[in-house]
N, C-alpha and C positions, 0 to 999 in steps of 0.2 A: 509098174506101168500105170499110167493115169492116176498117180497119186500127187499129193501137193503138200507143201508146208507154207503157211502164211503167218507173218508176224507183223505187228503194228503197235503204234502208241499214239496217243493224242493228249495234249495238255492245253489247258486254258487258264489264263490268269487275268484277274480284274484288279486294277488299282483305282480306287475311288477316294482320293484323299479329301476332297471338298465338293460342294455343289457346283464349283466352276471348272472342275477337271475330272475326267473319267477316261482311263486308259484300259483297253481290252487287247490282250495278245492271245492268239490261238496258233498252235503248232501241231503237226501230225507228220508221221513217218510210217511207211510200210515197206515190207520186202516179202516177195513171193518167189518160191522155188518150186516149180511144177514139173513133174515128169509127165507131161500131158500129151494128149492128142494122138495117142497110138491108135491105129485103126485095127479093129478086130474083125476078122473075116467071119461073116455070119452065113452068107450065101452069095452066089454070084448072080449075074443077069440071068433071068429066066425067059424061056420062049413062051409062046401062047399056051402050051400045055403044062406050064410050071416046071419045066425041065431045063437045067443049065445047058446052053449050047456047047458042043465040043468041036466046032469048026477049028481047023488048025490056025486060023489067023486071030482067034480070040484068046487072050492070055488066060483067062479063067479056065478054059478047057484044056490047056496044055502045061500050065505051071503047077507043080505038085505042092501048093501051099494047102494044108489041111484046114477044114472048116473049124472055126473057134480059135484059130491061132492068131498071134500078133502078126499083122502083115506089114513088117518093117524090119530093116537091118540097120537102123540108126536109132539111138536113144533120143527121142524127141524131148523137148523141154521148152519151158518158158521161164526166163529169169527177168524179174522185174523189181525195180526199187523206185520209190518216189517219196517226196516230202514237200511240205508247204508251210508257209509262215505268213500270218497277217497281223497287222497292227492297226487298231482303231483308236483315235483320240477325239474326244468330244470336249471342246473348250468353250466356256461361256464368254461372250463378248458383249457385254451390256445385256440387253434383252434377246439377243441373237445367239445361235449355237453354231460354231464352226466345227465341221467334222472332217477329219482326214482319215482315209482308209488306204493302207499300202499293203500290197500282197505280193508274194512270190511263190511259184510252184515249179517243181522240177520232176521229170518222170524219164526213167531210162528202162528200156524193154528189149530183150533179145528172144526171138522165137527160132527154134530149130526144129525143122520138120523133114520127114521122109516123104518126098513127093512122088515116088514110084509106087508105093504100097506093095512092095515085094519083100518077102522075108529073107532074101539072100540075092546075091548077084547071079544073073542068068545070061548065058551067051545069047546075043541078039536083042537084049532088052537094056536100054540105057537106064543107068541109076540116076535118080534125081534126088539130091539132098539140098534143102533150102535153109538159108540162114538170113534172118532179117532183123538186124539191130536198128533200133530207133530211139531217139531222145527228143524231148521237148522241154521247153521252159517258158514260163509266162510271168511277166511283171505287169501289175496294175496299180493305178493311182487315182483315187477319187478325192476330190475337194469340193465341199458344199457349205453353204451358209443358209441357215433356216431362221425364219422369223418365229416369234412365239405362236403356238398352235391355238391358243385361247382367244384369238382376235376374230373380228368379222372377216378380214382378208389376211390370209397367211400365204407364205411363198417359201420356195426352196430355189436356190440359184447355185449351180455348180458345174464342174467339168469332170471329165473322165478320160484317162489314158490307158491304153493297153498295148503291150508289145508282146507278140508271141513268136517263138522260134521252134521249128520242127525240122528234124533231119531223119530220113530213113534210107538205109542202104539195103537193097535186096540182092542176094547172091544165090544163084542156083547152079550147083555143080552136077 
């Protein structure tokens, strides 16, 4: 309960064959497997005297979950995987430099939560189990041309494009 396993890798490559061309590639990947987010009962709500209320309409006063116990009846988890790739090319065009940067990133995540915080099913109390898968991806492209920087007046002219997609489905049973 509340443990995790995380894995990841990153690689970078530089290809620099001449003063007129430089290519840089970066890639990364990660995977997370978390048994996370279980709630541990430490104490219930307290009244003005520091005593837990026992009125019949308060779950803390009538449910037999012991203090210090895991307050769920569902194994909670977060499963996540993501990766990204970017490519930058710098090309000399006379005294100017043309730069192109292309990148893509993807992320998938599913969260499973016990939303009722009860250690078992009880008559009269609805069980709430949540599942929330989500995924995103982003593509970007930058293109720019730069003048030499050792001049009295230097400039950079360029454009940038970004497209992002995100989808999340939330389910409560």
